Backbone as CSV, one residue per row, in Angstrom:
resi,resn,N_x,N_y,N_z,CA_x,CA_y,CA_z,C_x,C_y,C_z
1,UNK,13.872,-16.946,21.961,13.289,-15.669,21.912,12.022,-15.797,20.974
2,UNK,10.876,-15.257,21.411,9.835,-15.139,20.705,9.957,-14.043,19.580
3,UNK,9.616,-14.390,18.208,9.957,-13.227,17.334,8.860,-12.292,17.335
4,UNK,9.261,-11.034,16.863,8.384,-9.894,16.789,7.569,-10.188,15.521
5,UNK,8.337,-10.526,14.503,7.772,-10.764,13.107,7.902,-12.056,12.583
6,UNK,6.760,-12.575,12.051,6.755,-13.808,11.262,6.484,-13.426,9.839
7,UNK,7.356,-13.842,8.944,7.316,-13.783,7.561,6.835,-14.943,6.892
8,UNK,5.653,-14.835,6.331,4.881,-15.998,5.747,5.044,-15.861,4.190
9,UNK,5.646,-16.832,3.525,5.822,-16.865,1.967,5.023,-18.145,1.461
10,UNK,3.872,-18.006,0.807,3.211,-18.983,0.080,3.635,-19.050,-1.229
11,UNK,4.119,-20.382,-1.504,4.727,-20.440,-2.929,4.189,-21.823,-3.662
12,UNK,4.072,-21.706,-4.946,3.677,-22.740,-5.753,4.555,-22.672,-7.133
13,UNK,5.359,-23.747,-7.284,6.014,-23.763,-8.505,6.768,-22.647,-8.974
14,UNK,7.424,-22.026,-8.157,8.206,-20.570,-8.271,9.641,-20.766,-7.691
15,UNK,10.360,-21.857,-8.022,11.528,-22.052,-7.266,12.457,-20.895,-7.377
16,UNK,12.796,-20.365,-8.573,13.771,-19.419,-8.804,13.320,-18.066,-8.008
17,UNK,12.153,-17.715,-8.043,11.802,-16.508,-7.491,11.778,-16.657,-5.917
18,UNK,11.420,-17.943,-5.483,11.368,-18.226,-3.978,12.903,-18.089,-3.508
19,UNK,13.761,-18.679,-4.190,15.146,-18.719,-3.775,15.690,-17.161,-3.813
20,UNK,15.433,-16.476,-4.856,15.714,-15.074,-4.845,15.317,-14.270,-3.565
21,UNK,13.938,-14.433,-3.374,13.399,-13.706,-2.314,14.004,-14.113,-0.912
22,UNK,14.171,-15.425,-0.748,14.935,-15.959,0.593,16.248,-15.447,0.706
23,UNK,16.991,-15.373,-0.414,18.259,-14.886,-0.374,18.316,-13.472,0.099
24,UNK,17.377,-12.631,-0.401,17.335,-11.202,-0.072,17.012,-11.119,1.422
25,UNK,16.186,-11.930,1.898,15.926,-11.943,3.251,16.983,-12.408,4.333
26,UNK,17.685,-13.409,3.855,18.637,-14.055,4.645,20.083,-13.289,4.576
27,UNK,20.339,-12.577,3.470,21.578,-11.867,3.337,21.465,-10.395,4.013
28,UNK,20.186,-9.964,3.988,19.966,-8.637,4.619,18.763,-8.818,5.581
29,UNK,18.971,-9.468,6.619,17.771,-9.823,7.423,17.349,-8.615,8.199
30,UNK,16.142,-8.618,8.736,15.572,-7.450,9.479,16.228,-7.511,10.805
31,UNK,16.350,-6.272,11.346,17.051,-6.145,12.733,16.128,-6.644,13.744
32,UNK,14.771,-6.737,13.446,13.627,-7.148,14.486,13.934,-8.646,14.584
33,UNK,13.580,-9.342,15.817,13.653,-10.775,16.003,12.574,-11.225,14.932
34,UNK,12.790,-12.206,14.253,11.864,-12.744,13.152,12.072,-14.260,12.924
35,UNK,11.075,-14.679,12.316,11.106,-16.047,11.637,10.622,-15.944,10.260
36,UNK,11.138,-16.937,9.500,10.636,-16.990,8.077,9.901,-18.467,7.901
37,UNK,8.636,-18.400,7.398,7.935,-19.443,7.250,7.636,-19.706,5.761
38,UNK,7.920,-20.758,5.061,7.636,-20.930,3.711,6.485,-22.034,3.701
39,UNK,5.299,-21.783,3.137,4.283,-22.750,2.809,4.232,-23.161,1.372
40,UNK,4.727,-24.363,1.106,4.909,-24.802,-0.316,3.666,-25.719,-0.659
41,UNK,3.068,-25.315,-1.653,1.819,-26.113,-2.193,2.158,-27.258,-3.060
42,UNK,3.085,-28.280,-2.564,3.334,-29.266,-3.417,3.893,-28.961,-4.779
43,UNK,4.837,-28.004,-4.816,5.529,-27.591,-6.080,6.069,-28.685,-6.721
44,UNK,5.952,-28.920,-7.977,6.754,-29.987,-8.713,8.166,-29.591,-9.130
45,UNK,8.437,-28.371,-8.939,9.655,-27.896,-9.436,10.861,-27.968,-8.403
46,UNK,10.716,-28.694,-7.280,11.732,-28.902,-6.400,11.847,-27.648,-5.432
47,UNK,10.851,-26.807,-5.278,11.098,-25.653,-4.370,11.252,-26.048,-2.868
48,UNK,10.508,-27.138,-2.377,10.734,-27.476,-1.050,12.271,-28.069,-0.830
49,UNK,12.738,-28.681,-1.708,14.184,-29.263,-1.617,15.127,-28.206,-1.627
50,UNK,14.786,-27.013,-2.456,15.689,-25.939,-2.552,15.687,-25.303,-1.007
51,UNK,14.571,-25.202,-0.475,14.518,-24.366,0.855,15.334,-25.278,1.930
52,UNK,15.061,-26.551,1.815,15.703,-27.492,2.822,17.246,-27.362,2.655
53,UNK,17.733,-27.308,1.394,19.125,-27.351,1.217,19.853,-26.186,1.477
54,UNK,19.288,-25.064,0.952,19.939,-23.705,1.006,19.516,-22.826,2.130
55,UNK,18.406,-23.055,2.833,17.888,-22.254,3.912,17.427,-23.038,4.966
56,UNK,18.453,-23.687,5.763,17.963,-24.574,6.972,17.391,-23.750,7.997
57,UNK,17.461,-22.522,8.056,16.921,-21.796,9.181,15.549,-21.281,8.782
58,UNK,15.023,-21.606,7.566,13.704,-21.273,7.283,12.775,-22.501,7.755
59,UNK,11.591,-22.053,8.252,10.670,-23.118,8.464,9.837,-23.578,7.401
60,UNK,9.916,-24.786,6.960,9.010,-25.165,5.770,7.943,-25.823,6.096
61,UNK,6.699,-25.732,5.584,5.461,-26.268,5.803,5.053,-26.733,4.473
62,UNK,5.428,-28.037,4.127,5.126,-28.728,2.836,3.748,-29.175,2.847
63,UNK,2.872,-28.648,1.877,1.398,-29.113,1.725,1.289,-30.335,0.776
64,UNK,0.159,-31.149,0.955,0.098,-32.181,0.040,-0.458,-31.809,-1.356
65,UNK,-1.224,-30.615,-1.305,-1.779,-30.101,-2.595,-1.690,-28.656,-2.589
66,UNK,-2.533,-27.992,-3.536,-2.597,-26.525,-3.618,-3.965,-26.193,-3.287
67,UNK,-4.351,-25.608,-2.028,-5.487,-25.410,-1.552,-5.844,-23.753,-1.947
68,UNK,-4.871,-23.101,-2.619,-5.101,-21.681,-2.760,-4.242,-20.824,-1.890
69,UNK,-4.150,-19.613,-2.383,-3.340,-18.621,-1.713,-3.815,-18.334,-0.268
70,UNK,-5.015,-17.943,-0.330,-5.610,-17.657,1.133,-5.430,-18.714,2.075
71,UNK,-5.730,-19.912,1.621,-5.470,-21.132,2.513,-4.156,-21.259,3.087
72,UNK,-3.269,-21.028,2.046,-1.706,-21.094,2.300,-1.310,-20.048,3.266
73,UNK,-1.904,-18.798,3.087,-1.609,-17.675,4.077,-2.080,-18.090,5.525
74,UNK,-3.332,-18.756,5.562,-3.807,-19.117,6.935,-3.045,-20.169,7.564
75,UNK,-2.483,-21.093,6.628,-1.569,-22.151,7.342,-0.423,-21.523,8.046
76,UNK,0.233,-20.463,7.224,1.392,-19.870,7.815,0.979,-19.027,9.065
77,UNK,-0.137,-18.265,9.050,-0.512,-17.393,10.189,-0.615,-18.282,11.351
78,UNK,-1.311,-19.385,11.198,-1.541,-20.273,12.348,-0.392,-20.874,12.895
79,UNK,0.642,-21.071,12.124,1.999,-21.512,12.530,2.856,-20.311,13.136
80,UNK,2.465,-19.089,12.878,3.456,-17.919,13.232,3.350,-17.826,14.824
81,UNK,4.591,-17.236,15.237,4.612,-16.884,16.599,4.678,-15.482,16.869
82,UNK,4.926,-14.779,15.826,5.159,-13.313,16.003,3.874,-12.508,16.294
83,UNK,4.091,-11.415,16.970,3.011,-10.368,17.214,2.526,-9.771,15.893
84,UNK,3.345,-9.712,14.797,3.104,-9.171,13.457,3.394,-10.307,12.538
85,UNK,2.550,-10.394,11.534,2.560,-11.364,10.349,2.938,-10.595,9.194
86,UNK,3.845,-10.918,8.343,4.017,-10.323,6.999,3.719,-11.376,6.072
87,UNK,2.712,-11.220,5.176,2.377,-12.026,4.058,3.202,-11.418,2.779
88,UNK,4.091,-12.280,2.251,5.046,-11.893,1.305,4.984,-12.905,0.171
89,UNK,4.916,-12.120,-1.055,4.945,-12.952,-2.261,6.403,-13.481,-2.498
90,UNK,6.509,-14.590,-3.154,7.680,-15.206,-3.507,8.435,-14.392,-4.618
91,UNK,7.753,-13.648,-5.323,8.232,-12.860,-6.474,8.600,-11.466,-6.029
92,UNK,9.160,-11.284,-4.749,9.595,-10.103,-4.170,11.143,-10.124,-3.904
93,UNK,11.670,-9.035,-3.930,13.022,-8.846,-3.289,13.028,-7.768,-2.359
94,UNK,13.554,-8.066,-0.986,13.307,-7.243,0.111,14.742,-6.567,0.336
95,UNK,14.881,-5.265,0.066,15.975,-4.400,0.360,16.319,-4.358,1.852
96,UNK,17.617,-4.067,2.218,17.898,-3.922,3.593,17.166,-2.927,4.348
97,UNK,16.588,-3.129,5.458,15.966,-2.065,6.353,14.582,-1.894,6.075
98,UNK,13.953,-2.337,4.879,12.676,-2.122,4.422,11.581,-2.631,5.411
99,UNK,11.700,-3.817,5.932,10.749,-4.552,6.781,10.773,-3.717,8.233
100,UNK,12.105,-3.395,8.513,12.176,-2.818,9.890,11.531,-1.294,9.900
101,UNK,11.497,-0.624,8.731,10.853,0.646,8.586,9.202,0.479,8.636
102,UNK,8.791,-0.625,7.899,7.420,-0.730,7.931,6.938,-1.225,9.329
103,UNK,7.547,-1.986,9.935,7.249,-2.573,11.314,7.225,-1.190,12.172
104,UNK,8.411,-0.455,12.125,8.337,0.700,13.205,7.338,1.623,12.873
105,UNK,6.744,1.899,11.763,5.848,2.857,11.364,4.522,2.336,11.995
106,UNK,4.257,1.150,11.840,2.953,0.539,12.312,2.973,0.585,13.858
107,UNK,4.026,0.377,14.408,4.181,0.289,15.904,3.761,1.789,16.396
108,UNK,3.906,2.766,15.652,3.808,4.153,16.165,2.279,4.515,16.133
109,UNK,1.457,3.610,15.543,-0.021,3.913,15.348,-0.716,2.767,15.804
110,UNK,-1.221,2.593,16.973,-1.901,1.331,17.442,-3.164,1.123,16.786
111,UNK,-3.808,2.020,16.239,-5.229,1.717,15.498,-5.007,1.211,14.078
112,UNK,-3.675,1.064,13.563,-3.438,0.674,12.395,-3.170,-0.870,12.362
113,UNK,-4.023,-1.787,11.833,-3.870,-3.100,11.868,-3.093,-3.737,10.651
114,UNK,-3.246,-3.116,9.605,-2.509,-3.515,8.344,-1.833,-2.378,7.733
115,UNK,-0.558,-2.894,7.045,0.187,-1.794,6.428,0.855,-2.527,5.163
116,UNK,1.029,-1.765,4.175,1.776,-2.208,3.071,2.699,-1.134,2.599
117,UNK,3.911,-1.726,2.041,5.007,-0.701,1.532,4.562,-0.208,0.094
118,UNK,5.521,0.730,-0.297,5.509,1.051,-1.753,6.190,-0.171,-2.356
119,UNK,5.326,-0.600,-3.582,5.980,-1.821,-4.348,6.369,-1.150,-5.604
120,UNK,7.515,-1.610,-6.096,8.187,-1.146,-7.363,8.725,-2.371,-8.255
121,UNK,8.534,-2.177,-9.606,9.074,-3.209,-10.370,10.634,-3.185,-10.656
122,UNK,11.009,-4.029,-11.481,12.498,-4.025,-11.621,13.207,-2.881,-12.054
123,UNK,12.382,-1.979,-12.777,12.814,-0.742,-13.075,12.770,0.327,-12.159
124,UNK,12.065,0.101,-10.994,11.977,1.167,-9.964,10.675,1.846,-10.137
125,UNK,9.837,1.439,-11.081,8.430,2.226,-11.153,7.497,1.594,-10.238
126,UNK,6.707,2.390,-9.546,5.786,2.016,-8.501,4.577,1.255,-9.246
127,UNK,3.904,0.361,-8.404,2.679,-0.164,-9.002,1.465,0.494,-8.077
128,UNK,0.291,-0.042,-8.497,-0.994,0.434,-7.628,-1.152,-0.664,-6.611
129,UNK,-0.472,-0.551,-5.571,-0.511,-1.577,-4.615,-1.364,-1.212,-3.502
130,UNK,-2.330,-0.360,-3.775,-3.357,0.125,-2.640,-4.538,0.678,-3.424
131,UNK,-5.687,0.915,-2.746,-6.714,1.513,-3.437,-8.120,1.585,-2.723
132,UNK,-9.013,1.863,-3.484,-10.473,2.011,-2.929,-11.036,0.597,-3.035
133,UNK,-12.067,0.345,-2.241,-12.736,-0.922,-2.138,-13.196,-1.368,-3.538
134,UNK,-13.113,-2.479,-3.944,-13.432,-3.061,-5.335,-15.116,-2.715,-5.444
135,UNK,-15.414,-2.165,-6.426,-16.807,-1.872,-6.788,-16.683,-1.684,-8.281
136,UNK,-17.793,-1.772,-9.114,-17.730,-1.620,-10.609,-17.037,-0.301,-11.105
137,UNK,-17.346,0.788,-10.683,-16.665,1.940,-11.163,-15.157,2.010,-10.704
138,UNK,-15.026,1.684,-9.384,-13.507,1.761,-9.022,-12.720,0.634,-9.611
139,UNK,-13.189,-0.510,-9.936,-12.526,-1.467,-10.635,-12.305,-1.087,-12.058
140,UNK,-13.133,-0.462,-12.742,-12.979,-0.086,-14.124,-11.820,0.989,-14.180
141,UNK,-11.737,1.927,-13.267,-10.831,2.947,-13.196,-9.525,2.437,-12.880
142,UNK,-9.383,1.483,-12.006,-8.057,0.860,-11.694,-7.482,0.193,-12.791
143,UNK,-8.488,-0.686,-13.623,-7.954,-1.444,-14.659,-7.501,-0.585,-15.813
144,UNK,-8.123,0.396,-16.088,-7.661,1.400,-17.000,-6.393,2.087,-16.699
145,UNK,-6.356,2.541,-15.560,-4.982,3.192,-15.048,-3.729,2.104,-15.024
146,UNK,-4.120,0.947,-14.648,-3.187,-0.207,-14.693,-2.578,-0.481,-16.098
147,UNK,-3.553,-0.643,-17.107,-3.115,-0.673,-18.493,-2.268,0.326,-18.999
148,UNK,-2.541,1.634,-18.698,-1.812,2.816,-19.174,-0.397,2.806,-18.461
149,UNK,-0.327,2.340,-17.225,0.937,2.220,-16.578,1.830,1.158,-17.029
150,UNK,1.157,0.035,-17.338,1.950,-1.082,-17.951,2.663,-0.588,-19.362
151,UNK,1.748,0.107,-20.059,2.300,0.681,-21.338,3.225,1.785,-21.367
152,UNK,3.525,2.212,-19.990,4.343,3.329,-19.795,3.846,4.681,-20.420
153,UNK,2.600,4.786,-20.411,2.077,6.150,-20.898,2.367,7.242,-19.766
154,UNK,3.123,8.265,-20.230,3.713,9.242,-19.392,2.704,9.822,-18.338
155,UNK,1.628,10.335,-18.725,0.734,11.055,-17.606,0.390,9.984,-16.561
156,UNK,0.164,8.774,-17.045,-0.356,7.681,-16.162,0.813,7.350,-15.164
157,UNK,1.956,7.284,-15.825,3.144,6.848,-14.945,3.417,8.144,-13.910
158,UNK,3.379,9.282,-14.363,3.642,10.369,-13.321,2.513,10.379,-12.298
159,UNK,1.291,10.130,-12.597,0.175,10.257,-11.716,0.485,9.061,-10.692
160,UNK,0.724,7.934,-11.111,0.879,6.887,-10.069,2.140,7.095,-9.282
161,UNK,3.147,7.647,-9.806,4.382,7.880,-9.008,4.007,9.024,-7.831
162,UNK,3.127,9.868,-8.193,2.600,10.915,-7.242,1.757,10.253,-6.154
163,UNK,0.863,9.451,-6.538,0.020,8.667,-5.601,0.839,7.801,-4.676
164,UNK,1.821,7.108,-5.165,2.653,6.075,-4.406,3.879,6.741,-3.664
165,UNK,3.898,8.050,-3.671,4.890,8.838,-2.847,4.465,9.479,-1.587
166,UNK,3.051,9.223,-1.344,2.424,9.879,-0.221,1.765,8.933,0.797
167,UNK,2.091,9.004,2.110,1.306,8.015,2.858,-0.146,8.350,2.917
168,UNK,-0.859,7.312,3.004,-2.383,7.494,3.081,-2.850,6.262,3.765
169,UNK,-4.239,6.251,3.955,-5.057,5.221,4.621,-6.139,4.774,3.537
170,UNK,-5.736,3.801,2.733,-6.686,3.426,1.676,-7.461,2.266,2.293
171,UNK,-8.479,1.693,1.458,-9.364,0.646,1.868,-8.545,-0.577,1.917
172,UNK,-7.506,-0.783,1.103,-6.795,-2.036,0.990,-5.328,-1.801,0.537
173,UNK,-4.399,-2.652,0.903,-3.009,-2.751,0.360,-2.839,-3.994,-0.126
174,UNK,-1.822,-4.134,-1.067,-1.664,-5.570,-1.817,-1.136,-6.548,-0.758
175,UNK,-1.649,-7.782,-1.083,-1.226,-9.048,-0.438,0.108,-9.462,-0.923
176,UNK,0.802,-8.695,-1.862,2.080,-9.166,-2.216,3.164,-8.828,-1.143
177,UNK,2.779,-7.834,-0.302,3.658,-7.500,0.795,2.663,-6.921,1.770
178,UNK,2.150,-7.623,2.850,0.975,-7.050,3.691,1.451,-7.435,5.085
179,UNK,1.639,-6.380,6.074,1.961,-6.575,7.280,0.554,-6.489,8.190
180,UNK,0.330,-7.402,9.089,-0.884,-7.299,9.892,-0.425,-7.811,11.347
181,UNK,-1.146,-7.206,12.253,-1.003,-7.521,13.663,-1.785,-8.926,13.725
182,UNK,-1.108,-9.901,14.259,-1.650,-11.267,14.240,-2.963,-11.176,15.011
183,UNK,-3.072,-10.489,16.019,-4.351,-10.258,16.896,-5.481,-9.964,16.043
184,UNK,-5.178,-9.009,15.129,-6.401,-8.567,14.246,-6.625,-9.472,13.210
185,UNK,-5.599,-10.118,12.721,-5.866,-11.447,11.710,-6.802,-12.398,12.317
186,UNK,-6.435,-12.832,13.480,-7.210,-13.853,14.307,-8.663,-13.307,14.610
187,UNK,-8.732,-12.056,14.820,-10.096,-11.498,15.175,-11.173,-11.540,14.152
188,UNK,-10.598,-11.508,12.802,-11.632,-11.541,11.627,-11.692,-12.981,10.990
189,UNK,-10.976,-13.982,11.681,-11.091,-15.414,11.297,-10.098,-15.626,10.061
190,UNK,-8.970,-14.779,10.021,-7.990,-14.955,9.017,-8.515,-14.701,7.563
191,UNK,-7.878,-15.160,6.560,-8.326,-14.717,5.110,-9.481,-15.747,4.803
192,UNK,-10.498,-15.251,3.978,-11.448,-16.070,3.439,-10.997,-16.994,2.416
193,UNK,-11.215,-18.248,2.680,-10.525,-19.184,1.771,-11.441,-19.622,0.447
194,UNK,-12.577,-18.798,0.331,-13.150,-19.085,-0.957,-12.514,-18.320,-2.033
195,UNK,-11.594,-17.485,-1.629,-10.865,-16.709,-2.597,-9.627,-17.616,-3.040
196,UNK,-9.441,-18.493,-3.935,-8.327,-19.382,-4.290,-7.146,-18.425,-4.754
197,UNK,-7.372,-17.421,-5.389,-6.206,-16.565,-5.963,-6.873,-15.272,-6.406
198,UNK,-6.332,-14.032,-5.830,-6.827,-12.790,-6.292,-7.912,-12.377,-5.399
199,UNK,-7.955,-11.006,-5.001,-8.989,-10.297,-4.347,-9.066,-10.590,-2.737
200,UNK,-8.456,-11.643,-2.333,-8.293,-12.087,-1.039,-7.639,-10.931,-0.059
201,UNK,-6.786,-10.094,-0.536,-6.268,-9.061,0.131,-7.296,-8.025,0.419
202,UNK,-7.931,-7.619,-0.534,-8.952,-6.664,-0.560,-10.266,-7.061,0.448
203,UNK,-10.552,-8.228,0.328,-11.465,-8.678,1.323,-10.956,-8.733,2.744
204,UNK,-9.833,-9.219,2.821,-9.153,-9.278,4.196,-9.143,-7.933,4.970
205,UNK,-8.798,-6.821,4.120,-8.712,-5.578,4.561,-10.096,-5.038,4.947
206,UNK,-11.132,-5.341,4.109,-12.434,-4.916,4.320,-12.859,-5.390,5.627
207,UNK,-12.581,-6.822,6.010,-13.074,-7.414,7.217,-12.344,-6.740,8.508
208,UNK,-11.132,-6.249,8.295,-10.398,-5.712,9.443,-10.929,-4.224,9.563
209,UNK,-11.307,-3.542,8.355,-11.783,-2.119,8.666,-13.231,-2.175,9.105
210,UNK,-13.899,-3.278,8.934,-15.228,-3.334,9.537,-15.166,-3.381,11.067
211,UNK,-14.032,-3.679,11.628,-14.002,-3.677,13.059,-13.468,-2.334,13.507
212,UNK,-13.332,-1.390,12.695,-12.951,-0.051,13.104,-11.563,0.152,13.092
213,UNK,-10.854,-0.813,12.665,-9.341,-0.721,12.393,-8.895,-0.063,11.223
214,UNK,-7.747,0.318,11.083,-7.190,1.197,9.912,-6.127,0.388,8.932
215,UNK,-6.107,0.802,7.674,-5.098,0.259,6.886,-4.168,1.345,6.427
216,UNK,-2.901,1.121,6.315,-2.019,2.137,6.100,-1.138,1.800,4.888
217,UNK,-0.866,2.668,3.962,0.089,2.623,3.054,1.199,3.484,3.388
218,UNK,2.470,2.786,3.472,3.684,3.378,4.050,4.721,3.413,2.971
219,UNK,4.892,4.396,2.125,5.858,4.324,1.069,7.196,4.576,1.534
220,UNK,7.506,4.976,2.844,8.918,4.959,3.375,9.624,3.630,3.262
221,UNK,8.687,2.548,3.327,9.365,1.159,2.958,9.080,0.939,1.595
222,UNK,10.046,0.219,0.970,9.960,-0.067,-0.433,10.356,-1.448,-0.718
223,UNK,9.661,-2.333,-1.458,9.976,-3.737,-1.798,9.851,-3.755,-3.311
224,UNK,10.762,-4.578,-3.787,10.637,-4.947,-5.304,9.840,-6.074,-5.430
225,UNK,8.867,-5.948,-6.435,7.863,-6.845,-6.751,7.946,-7.044,-8.240
226,UNK,8.556,-8.324,-8.624,8.585,-8.745,-9.985,7.204,-9.305,-10.418
227,UNK,6.214,-8.620,-10.352,4.756,-9.131,-10.600,4.553,-9.595,-12.015
228,UNK,3.647,-10.788,-12.005,3.288,-11.231,-13.254,3.992,-12.469,-13.854
229,UNK,5.169,-12.804,-13.083,6.116,-13.807,-13.520,5.343,-15.190,-13.460
230,UNK,4.679,-15.592,-12.381,4.119,-16.831,-12.310,2.854,-16.861,-13.112
231,UNK,2.155,-15.765,-13.097,0.949,-15.679,-14.139,1.271,-15.856,-15.419
232,UNK,2.471,-15.306,-16.066,2.909,-15.495,-17.272,3.050,-16.851,-17.797
233,UNK,3.503,-17.699,-16.817,3.511,-19.122,-17.135,2.308,-19.978,-17.240
234,UNK,1.147,-19.449,-16.674,-0.010,-20.133,-16.725,-1.180,-19.103,-16.936
235,UNK,-1.348,-18.528,-18.046,-2.094,-17.487,-18.399,-3.669,-17.903,-18.290
236,UNK,-3.987,-19.123,-18.768,-5.441,-19.477,-18.807,-5.760,-19.713,-17.369
237,UNK,-4.946,-20.649,-16.641,-5.482,-20.823,-15.274,-5.439,-19.628,-14.431
238,UNK,-4.673,-18.726,-14.582,-4.557,-17.499,-13.647,-5.841,-16.591,-14.051
239,UNK,-6.209,-16.616,-15.299,-7.315,-15.779,-15.624,-8.633,-16.484,-15.061
240,UNK,-8.766,-17.787,-15.090,-9.941,-18.542,-14.696,-10.012,-18.220,-13.130
241,UNK,-8.882,-18.286,-12.479,-8.702,-18.179,-11.053,-9.194,-16.714,-10.691
242,UNK,-8.728,-15.679,-11.501,-9.204,-14.390,-11.167,-10.760,-14.129,-11.343
243,UNK,-11.202,-14.770,-12.425,-12.625,-14.512,-12.700,-13.466,-15.354,-11.573
244,UNK,-12.963,-16.526,-11.022,-13.668,-17.198,-9.797,-13.659,-16.096,-8.700
245,UNK,-12.489,-15.589,-8.363,-12.416,-14.780,-7.187,-13.314,-13.468,-7.439
246,UNK,-13.199,-12.956,-8.581,-14.083,-11.688,-8.814,-15.512,-11.991,-8.721
247,UNK,-16.006,-13.154,-9.123,-17.317,-13.547,-8.871,-17.682,-13.647,-7.355
248,UNK,-16.659,-14.384,-6.752,-17.002,-14.611,-5.318,-17.057,-13.236,-4.540
249,UNK,-16.071,-12.383,-4.889,-16.056,-10.913,-4.191,-17.319,-10.307,-4.471
250,UNK,-17.838,-10.181,-5.579,-19.176,-9.595,-5.928,-20.269,-10.147,-5.188
251,UNK,-20.317,-11.470,-5.305,-21.407,-12.232,-4.512,-21.347,-11.848,-2.995
252,UNK,-20.197,-11.663,-2.540,-20.125,-11.349,-1.027,-20.306,-10.016,-0.657
253,UNK,-19.649,-9.014,-1.414,-19.704,-7.627,-1.160,-20.770,-6.723,-1.931
254,UNK,-21.058,-7.097,-3.076,-22.065,-6.493,-3.941,-22.899,-7.483,-4.579
255,UNK,-23.839,-8.228,-3.837,-24.604,-9.179,-4.496,-25.635,-8.639,-5.512
256,UNK,-26.000,-7.516,-5.514,-26.914,-6.937,-6.528,-26.055,-6.814,-7.909
257,UNK,-24.912,-6.637,-7.889,-24.002,-6.569,-9.113,-23.629,-7.936,-9.660
258,UNK,-23.719,-8.982,-8.794,-23.184,-10.259,-9.166,-23.862,-10.815,-10.486
259,UNK,-25.135,-10.808,-10.603,-25.706,-11.485,-11.773,-25.377,-10.691,-13.131
260,UNK,-25.156,-9.283,-12.973,-24.612,-8.561,-14.178,-23.201,-8.921,-14.513
261,UNK,-22.421,-9.128,-13.623,-21.100,-9.456,-13.893,-20.991,-10.994,-14.420
262,UNK,-21.756,-11.933,-13.934,-21.854,-13.232,-14.496,-22.339,-13.083,-16.105
263,UNK,-23.214,-12.378,-16.312,-23.875,-12.148,-17.598,-22.849,-11.569,-18.576
264,UNK,-22.039,-10.550,-18.082,-21.079,-9.968,-18.820,-19.954,-11.036,-19.200
265,UNK,-19.566,-11.854,-18.123,-18.563,-12.790,-18.493,-18.837,-13.852,-19.359
266,UNK,-20.158,-14.135,-19.242,-20.716,-15.240,-20.164,-20.807,-14.796,-21.640
267,UNK,-21.170,-13.608,-21.913,-21.211,-13.152,-23.268,-19.953,-12.792,-23.875
268,UNK,-18.881,-12.638,-22.923,-17.523,-12.321,-23.461,-16.689,-13.591,-23.529
269,UNK,-17.338,-14.802,-23.129,-16.604,-16.141,-23.118,-15.585,-16.185,-22.097
270,UNK,-15.813,-15.480,-20.902,-14.844,-15.504,-19.779,-15.451,-16.175,-18.557
271,UNK,-16.662,-16.604,-18.559,-17.075,-17.174,-17.462,-16.424,-18.402,-17.059
272,UNK,-15.876,-18.544,-15.920,-14.999,-19.803,-15.583,-16.001,-20.909,-15.227
273,UNK,-15.428,-22.128,-15.486,-16.362,-23.360,-15.180,-16.266,-23.656,-13.744
């Protein structure tokens, strides 16, 4: 049977998170016909062996190296057979019924190409998993709100809770859990692989919106996202990857601002090599 849904998980050196994620998917699987594909970027922690041993029904695509998150997603999408593809981070836990609700919601609206669920942390607090197109002012506002949210500042927490409780059509939804019609993904040439890590989801949604298609935030579906766990183990490399992607994003979408961003990063000592 051809699956309706292909779940693609790109993983690097995150064995414990990957196993937890796969257990949530296999113990409470979606009702829709589906397949699970893990793209492992030559993880040195035995992630691939764990998949082979504990999850024989999962399709494993072991890579020879780490070409980046966008490239890994593209590898998974090309291998997928489903009409819909779900890009899912390994540091997520999928509750029963969540993916079926997300899939059902998108099926009701043919002009929606991409959808994302409400993402919550281990304490049940929502994150800003959707938003306006990245630009200097919008990015500054988002970073400030994110810092306040992380510090559990009451007004910021309540504001984000309100935002994340209402369905909306934002410019982008988070790649931590992003559902896309495979036909739309292929129409835009998949994800832009110049983004090794970070901002690839915003760019991908921008490409899809440029074709007149819509992006949906659907809070009726909720996924647990234990964000920041892999970043915490490699702070310096994660920061450098973020800055490279940020520069690439501005050079692609806001070229007039790119020199100013490069200058700012240089004087702050954050310009990546």
